N, C-alpha and C positions, 0 to 999 in steps of 0.2 A: 509619530514625534513629528515629522515636518507638517502633517495635517494640523495638529495641536497647537503647534506655534503659529501658523498661518491664521487658524480660527482666531487665537487669542488676540493677533495684533490687528484684527480685523472686527473686534468685539464692540467697536464705536466709540460714541461720545463719553459713556461712562468707564471705559477703560484707559481712554485718553485723560479723563479728567483725573483720575487717581493717579496715573504717571506723573501729569503735571502738578499735583498736590503733593505729591512726595519731594520732586525737583524743588517747589517753592519751600518746602519746609527744609530742605537741605542748603538752598540757599540763604537763608536766614539765620540757619544753625551757624554756617560756615562764618557769615557775617558779623554775629554777633558772640561768639566764642571769646574773642579779642576783648569786646566791650566787657564781659564777665569778668576778665582775668586782668582789665587793664590796671587796676590800683596796685596789683602785684608786681606786673611786668614793670610797670614804670618805675618803681622803686629798683627792681633787680637789674634793669637796663640805663639807670640813674637818668630820668627825665621827669619832668614836671606836668602840673595840669594842661600847660600850651602844649606840650608833647603828646599827650592823648588826645587833644583837638587835631594837631597836626597830622598823625598817624591816621585817624578817622577820616579828615578831609581828604588825604593822599588817595584813599580807596574811592570816596563820592567823586572827587574832580576828575579822576578817569573814567569811572563809571559813566558820568556825566556826558562827558566829550565823545566817549565810544557808543553812546546809545544812536547819534544820527547818522553815521557810517553802516553802523551794523543793522540799525533799524531799514534803512534802504536797502542793504543787503536781504535783510528778510523778507522784504516786499518784493524782490525780483527773483528769488529763488525759494526754495522747499524750506517753509518754517520750520519742521521737524528737524532738518539736517543742521540749522543754526544753533538750535535748542542743544542738541546732542553735543556740538562743537566745544559750544561755549561751555556746558556743564562738565564737561571733561576738562577744559584747562584751568577753570576756578578749582575743580576739586585736588588737579595736581598741585596746583600754585598754595592751595591751604595746608595740604600735608607738609610742603617744603618751608613753610612759615615755622616749623618746629625748629630748623636749624638757625633762626634768628640768632646772633650774638650781639647787637647794639641796636640804637635807635634807627642808623641809616639802613641796615639790612632788612628791619622790621618795616620801615617804610617803603622799601623796593617791593616788599612780595605783597604788601596791602595795595601798591599801585598795580601789580600786574592783575591780582583778584579783580580789579574792578574791570578790566578788559573782559575778563570771561562773564561775568554777572550784565555787562552792560547788554551783550547779545540775546541773553535769554529773555528778558521780560517785554521787549517788543515783539519779539518771534513768538512767544507764549502766549501773549494776549490775543494778538491777531489769529492764532492758531486756534484758540478757544472761541474766539468768537465765531469762528466758520464751523464749529461744532455746535452752537448753541444760539439761537434767534433772540430778536430782540425783546420778545414777550419775557423770558425768562432769564436775560443776560444780567440784569444787577444782581438776581440771588445767587447765580452760579460764581459771579465774580466775587459776593461777599464769602459764598463758602470756599472758594479758593483763596481768598484772603486769610480765613482762619490757619491755613498752614503757615503763612509768615509769622502769625503770632505763636504758633507752637515752636516754630524756629527760634524765635527770640528765645522763649521760656528755655528751651533746651541749649541755646548757646551760653544764654546767661548762668544758669544752673552748672552746666558742664566746665564752661570758663573758670568759675567762682570755687567752684568746688575742688577740682583737681589742682587750680593754681594754689591752694591753701594747705595742699598735702605736705609739700617740702620745697626746697630750693630748686626753682627749675622744673617743677612739675606741671607747670603751664603747658609746656611742650606737648604733652600727652594728648592734650585737647585739640590740638591742631592735626594729630595725626588719627584720632578717631572721628574727627567730622570730615575729614578731607577724602579720605579713601572709598567710603560707600558711593560717592557721587560717581565713581567710573561705571558702576554697575547700572545707574540710573540713565548714564550717557547712552549705554548700548540700547536699553529700553526704548529710548527715545529715538533713535535712530530708525528703529523698526516700525512704530506707528505710522498709521495711515496718513498720508497728506491730504487733506480735505481740498475742494474748489474754493476758489474767491467766493465769498458772500453765498457759500451753500447752505447754511442753516437759513438765512433770510429768504433765499430764492423758493425754497420747499415751502415756506409758510406764505409768502405773499403770491396772489395769481392775478398780479398786472401784467399787462402784455405792454412791450417796448413803444408800440403805436400810442399808448396812452401818456406818454412822455409830455410832459411841459416844457417849454422853452426856458432859457437862462441858466443852464448848468455847465454849458459847453467847457468853461473856463476850469471848472473843476475835474470834468470828466477828461478832457484834453490832456491834464497834467498827469493823469495815471499811464499814459502810453509811452512817455519817453525813457529810453535806454541811457541817454547821455548824462554828463555831470550838469549841464545846463538844465536839461529836463528834471534831473533831481531836485536841483535848487528852485524850480519853479513848482515842484509837487509841494515843497516845504513853503512856500510863499501863498500858492492857493489853500493851504490848511490853515494860515494865519489870518486869512481874511474871513473864517469862520468865527464869528462873534463869542459863542459859547464855548468853543475852545479856548479861545483868549481868556475869557473870564475863569474857566477851569484851572489854566496855566496860571494866572496870576494868584489865584485863590490858593494853589498847592505852594506857589513860592513861600507865603508866609506860614502855611501849614508845616510844609517841610522844614524849615527854620526851627519851630518849636520841637518837632518829632526829632529831628536831629540831634539837639541838644540834649532833650529829656532821654533819650535812649543811650547816646554816648555818656552821659555823667551820672545817670541814676546810681549804679550801684558803687560807685566812688564816692558820690554823695552821702550813700546811706552809710558807708565804712568810716566816715570822720567823726573822731571823738568829741565834737562840738555840735553833732547833730544827732544820730543813733547808735553810733559805734557799733555797727555790726560786723561779723566776721565776713571773710569774704564769700565765702559759701552761703552764710545765712542772706546776705545782700544780693548773691545771684538769685536764690530762689526767691525770695521776698520780690525782687525786681521782675523776674520774669512771670511770678505767679500773678502779681497785681496787672502787669500788663495784658496778660494771657486772657485772665478771667473776664477784667474789663474791656480789653479788645473784643473779645468773642461777642460779649453783649451788645457793645456798639457797633462791629461791623453787622452783625446780623439782623439787628434793629434797623441800620440804616438801610441794607438791602432791601427788607420786608416794605419798610414805611415808604420807599422810594418807589418801589413796584407798585404798591396800594394807591398812592397819591397821585401816579402817572396816569392812572385811568381818567383822572378829573382835572388835573393841573400838569401839562406837558412839561412845564418847568421843574417839576418835583425832585428832580434828581440832583439839579444844581442847588435848588432852596433849600432841601434836606443837610446838605454839606454845610450852606452858609449860617443856619440856625444853630446847627452842632458847634461851631467855632464860636459864634458871638458869645454864645451860653456857656462854652467852655472856658473862657477867659477868665472871669472873675473866679471860677473854681479851681484854676491853674493858679491864679494870684494867692488864693486863700492857703492852697496846700503848701506853697514855698514860704508862708510867714509862719507857719506853724511846726516848731520843733517837738511837738509831742506826737508819737508814733500812730497813736488813734487817731487823732485828728488829720494828721497828714495822710494817713491811710484813706479816710472817707473822702476828703476834698481830692486827692490823686487820682482814687479809683472813679470818683464823678468824673473828673477832667479827661480822664483816658477812655471813658465811654463816651464822651461827647467828641472829643479828636477823633476816634475809629469809625463815627457813623459815617463818614466821608468815603471810606474804602471801596465797597461795592458801587454805590452811585456814582461816583466821580470817574472810575474805571468804565463802568458800563455807558455813561453819558459821551464819554472821549470817542467810544467805539459807535455810539448812537449818531453822531453828526458828522463822522470821516465817512467819506465812500469807502467801500469794501476794499478796493484795491491800494487804498493809502492807510489802512487801519494799524499795521505795523510803524508807518512812518509816522502817524499822528501820536501813538504812544512814544516814539522816540523823541519827536520835538518838545513833546510835554514834560517828558523826564529830563530833556536835555535843561531846557530853561527853567524848570521847576527846581532841578538840582542845583546846577550852576548858580542861581540867584538866592536859593534856599539853604538847603543844609550842606551844600559842598564844602562853605566855608562858616558856617554857624559853630561846628564845634570849636574851631580855632579860635574865632572870635570870641566867644564865651569863655574859652581857656586862657586866652590872652588878659582879656579884661579881670577874670578871677584872678589871676596872677597879678596884675596891677594892681589890684584892691588888697592885696596881700604886704602890709608894711614892712615885713620881714624878709621879701624878695624869695620867695619860695620856701622858709623855712616852716611856715603853717603846713604845707602838704607834707613836707618829709616828718612832721610830727604828727600826722595824721588830723589836724585842725582846721583844716580849709572849709568847712562847711559853711560858715558865715560867707566867706568869700564866694563861693560857688552859688549860693541862697540869692546873694544881691545880683550877681551877674546875669542868673538865670531869671529872675523876675524883672530886671530892667529891659530885656531885650522881647521875652518870650510873649509875656500877657498883651503887650500892644500889638504884636504880630497877629495873633489869635483874634483880637477885635477887628482888624484889619481885613484878614481873611474871611471873617464872618459877613462883614458889610457887603465885600466885592460878590460873595455869593448870593446874598439875598436880592441884590440890586441887579446882579446880572442873569439871573433865572428866566427872566422874560423873553430873551432871544432864542431858546432851547426849539420851540415849535417848528419855526421857520427853518432852522437850521436841520432839522431830522428831516423834514420834508425835501430840502434842497439835496439832501444825501441821497436820500432815496431814488429822486429824479436823476441825479447823477450817475447811479448805478445802472437805471433802466436806459438811460441815454449811450453808457458805455457799451451795455449788451446789445442795443440796435445797431451800433455802429458796427460790432463784430459778427453780425448776424449776414 
């Protein structure tokens, strides 16, 4: 049995991929089970649309602020251990959310959940990047992102269906989604920790003496172990132009995605829009997002890898084009209150919005030196979430509540669809347009930044030889 277990944990990249795929699925299942049940929970615990936004922002703000210290921790220690510990923490917290009795207790549990999930993604992305080289990284990241979409589907559906059973039945959803994570935490603890830049070094046959000068500042920043050196790492990453472009683009994209995923089930349940039941709204929301998201995510990954052979900035360019074309499609969806027309335009906009997922993640890893990849993800998440979706649900929730002339009675009566529609349209369509322009104009710097990252890796290896 010991031999079997040892063999299993050394199975290589495929085994690690499926462990990380399952964790990513559970990550988004835990996150979106609340959103699926939010309309029911808000009425049972007596808060409004702005309260839904505040609870969502509580998670996102802590999640965002936690990415930097936990990302730095991942760059200095075993990434697989960071993943395992964070998965265990968020799983326990999700289960405890079933005990929430009022808005404040729900708010606190979601804040703690943010700590656990903040450490998983930077460490997990860096871990995956050392199992899969640059040639196929965009496709792998796209396939990995499919787990997020399946998790959203499961969270929406489970939360919506269970919340609609009887008073307080939404609590079951948090128990069912929280406990399985402990098993995955144990499996993650025992996977093999790869060497830094292992996959790319196997692919490349360049010798350290072939280095070009000029990358000392980035490579030098990889060695420090003090707090000052950590800030030096972050500053060196922010001098990478493509990374800055990706962050700015994600700020506006995350704003839209945060609003859409938070309020879609609630929007569908309003009597002045589509008047769906809690369970049907959860199933519809998850189904549309998953089907469209899978198409968009895989399309983006394969397009970016194919075009990357001809245009070195294609991964950034594909993201920008998707956002720019998605802006009018998203606006059209919010203007239609006919379920068929809404579905057509919302599916189209969801495909275009999720094209960015794989290429953006891969581009972030491509332009960052190997020893700073977790930190690159961490700083990207910090800034993109902090200025993007951390506050966007609260902003739209407050705006929708302010647009209600009855001061909350629209939501209590299930008639807040028009208020939500206007608030979403005024904020999200312009954000997508800006994200598209930033991506298209910023794609030109990627070639130089990838070459700089490769030279920094070689320089570091030469200094350690």
